[in-house]
C-alpha positions as semicolon CSV with decimal commas, in nm:
position;residue;x (nm);y (nm);z (nm)
1;X;-10,722;10,211;10,744
2;X;-10,541;10,437;10,500
3;X;-10,476;10,376;10,132
4;X;-10,186;10,484;9,915
5;X;-10,335;10,557;9,572
6;X;-10,181;10,611;9,230
7;X;-10,465;10,735;9,007
8;X;-10,430;10,760;8,631
9;X;-10,665;10,929;8,382
10;X;-10,633;10,870;8,006
11;X;-10,879;11,091;7,822
12;X;-11,039;11,039;7,482
13;X;-10,824;11,134;7,186
14;X;-10,844;11,493;7,065
15;X;-10,764;11,566;6,702
16;X;-10,539;11,869;6,667
17;X;-10,632;11,909;6,300
18;X;-10,986;12,019;6,394
19;X;-10,842;12,321;6,573
20;X;-10,570;12,401;6,317
21;X;-10,830;12,438;6,041
22;X;-11,023;12,698;6,242
23;X;-10,736;12,941;6,290
24;X;-10,489;12,907;6,007
25;X;-10,143;13,048;6,072
26;X;-10,200;13,068;6,450
27;X;-10,021;12,851;6,703
28;X;-10,212;12,559;6,851
29;X;-10,313;12,744;7,170
30;X;-10,682;12,679;7,101
31;X;-10,606;12,307;7,082
32;X;-10,409;12,315;7,407
33;X;-10,687;12,514;7,573
34;X;-10,950;12,260;7,463
35;X;-10,738;11,968;7,584
36;X;-10,689;12,136;7,923
37;X;-11,060;12,217;7,955
38;X;-11,173;11,868;7,857
39;X;-10,942;11,703;8,109
40;X;-10,977;11,927;8,415
41;X;-11,357;11,939;8,399
42;X;-11,380;11,560;8,420
43;X;-11,169;11,519;8,735
44;X;-11,365;11,568;9,059
45;X;-11,253;11,880;9,248
46;X;-11,182;11,698;9,573
47;X;-10,928;11,478;9,391
48;X;-10,745;11,783;9,258
49;X;-10,753;11,937;9,607
50;X;-10,645;11,636;9,813
51;X;-10,411;11,447;9,581
52;X;-10,086;11,557;9,417
53;X;-10,070;11,590;9,039
54;X;-9,752;11,411;8,927
55;X;-9,808;11,380;8,551
56;X;-9,974;11,642;8,336
57;X;-9,900;11,545;7,980
58;X;-10,143;11,669;7,716
59;X;-9,894;11,555;7,453
60;X;-9,884;11,196;7,581
61;X;-9,980;10,952;7,311
62;X;-9,967;11,211;7,032
63;X;-9,921;11,084;6,682
64;X;-10,024;11,232;6,351
65;X;-10,212;11,521;6,512
66;X;-10,414;11,312;6,756
67;X;-10,349;11,350;7,125
68;X;-10,452;11,132;7,421
69;X;-10,433;11,361;7,727
70;X;-10,304;11,195;8,044
71;X;-10,309;11,296;8,412
72;X;-10,176;11,111;8,716
73;X;-10,244;11,188;9,082
74;X;-10,103;11,030;9,400
75;X;-10,213;11,056;9,759
76;X;-10,308;10,895;10,086
77;X;-10,683;10,841;10,123
78;X;-10,903;10,735;10,413
79;X;-11,158;10,456;10,376
80;X;-11,431;10,717;10,323
81;X;-11,226;10,895;10,054
82;X;-11,158;10,565;9,878
83;X;-11,532;10,498;9,875
84;X;-11,588;10,847;9,722
85;X;-11,317;10,781;9,462
86;X;-11,485;10,455;9,363
87;X;-11,828;10,622;9,341
88;X;-11,719;10,946;9,170
89;X;-11,500;10,776;8,909
90;X;-11,710;10,464;8,854
91;X;-11,426;10,235;8,961
92;X;-11,449;9,871;9,054
93;X;-11,197;9,651;9,230
94;X;-11,036;9,386;9,011
95;X;-10,928;9,036;9,109
96;X;-10,628;9,064;8,875
97;X;-10,291;9,027;9,043
98;X;-10,061;9,324;8,991
99;X;-9,685;9,360;8,997
100;X;-9,741;9,622;9,269
101;X;-9,700;9,997;9,270
102;X;-9,366;10,170;9,232
103;X;-9,306;10,509;9,392
104;X;-9,633;10,512;9,585
105;X;-9,683;10,765;9,864
106;X;-9,666;10,632;10,220
107;X;-9,866;10,756;10,522
108;X;-9,551;10,871;10,705
109;X;-9,477;11,112;10,419
110;X;-9,261;11,078;10,112
111;X;-9,272;10,790;9,870
112;X;-9,172;10,425;9,876
113;X;-8,868;10,375;9,657
114;X;-8,952;10,007;9,626
115;X;-9,253;9,811;9,512
116;X;-9,559;9,787;9,735
117;X;-9,834;9,529;9,693
118;X;-10,129;9,692;9,516
119;X;-10,489;9,625;9,427
120;X;-10,603;9,737;9,083
121;X;-10,919;9,941;9,030
122;X;-11,050;10,059;8,696
123;X;-11,360;10,206;8,541
124;X;-11,570;10,060;8,266
125;X;-11,560;10,294;7,968
126;X;-11,903;10,287;7,803
127;X;-11,882;10,596;7,583
128;X;-11,612;10,744;7,360
129;X;-11,608;11,070;7,556
130;X;-11,524;10,907;7,891
131;X;-11,172;10,881;8,030
132;X;-11,013;10,547;8,107
133;X;-10,931;10,553;8,478
134;X;-10,702;10,316;8,670
135;X;-10,596;10,321;9,033
136;X;-10,335;10,117;9,216
137;X;-10,435;10,100;9,581
138;X;-10,209;9,987;9,864
139;X;-10,373;9,942;10,207
140;X;-10,194;10,062;10,522
141;X;-10,320;9,972;10,868
142;X;-10,283;10,218;11,152
143;X;-10,202;9,928;11,382
144;X;-9,862;9,769;11,422
145;X;-9,831;9,393;11,441
146;X;-9,556;9,233;11,644
147;X;-9,494;8,972;11,373
148;X;-9,539;9,222;11,085
149;X;-9,786;9,217;10,797
150;X;-9,800;8,912;10,573
151;X;-9,925;8,820;10,227
152;X;-10,220;8,652;10,396
153;X;-10,315;8,983;10,562
154;X;-10,296;9,162;10,226
155;X;-10,517;8,898;10,061
156;X;-10,775;8,928;10,340
157;X;-10,791;9,307;10,293
158;X;-10,815;9,261;9,916
159;X;-11,108;9,022;9,963
160;X;-11,290;9,281;10,176
161;X;-11,231;9,551;9,911
162;X;-11,347;9,317;9,633
163;X;-11,671;9,256;9,823
164;X;-11,712;9,628;9,890
165;X;-11,620;9,769;9,548
166;X;-11,698;9,500;9,291
């Protein structure tokens, strides 16, 4: 089984004012450097190596000098890689129904220009310095079915993932 994954990291807010006070009259390069450091260090290296970064917006969510850095990765993962993702990021599978994933990568290459059914994963943020992490996971079987894949098949796979990652 392969999984199309859209993985989103929203990091704790960083206050730009703290850095502006340190170096008056300078640009905010120290702030940008701190934001970059705080975000890249918290993302496991194998994710950065095997998934494609599609959103890199340190200015996302900025208002009144406070910034909520955001990163989004997409990729196709094996069952073993999905297990690593769940373990490394502290994710759990949710029972919540989703509207699906838009623009998800597909195993054949490229992206789906439509909406694919997706299973939502997220972490439980216990501390203020942890990122909020969400993943939309779409399963793809390596086997073709003469009658095609149905909603029932998707729900059966979701049930297996809920039991495995809940």
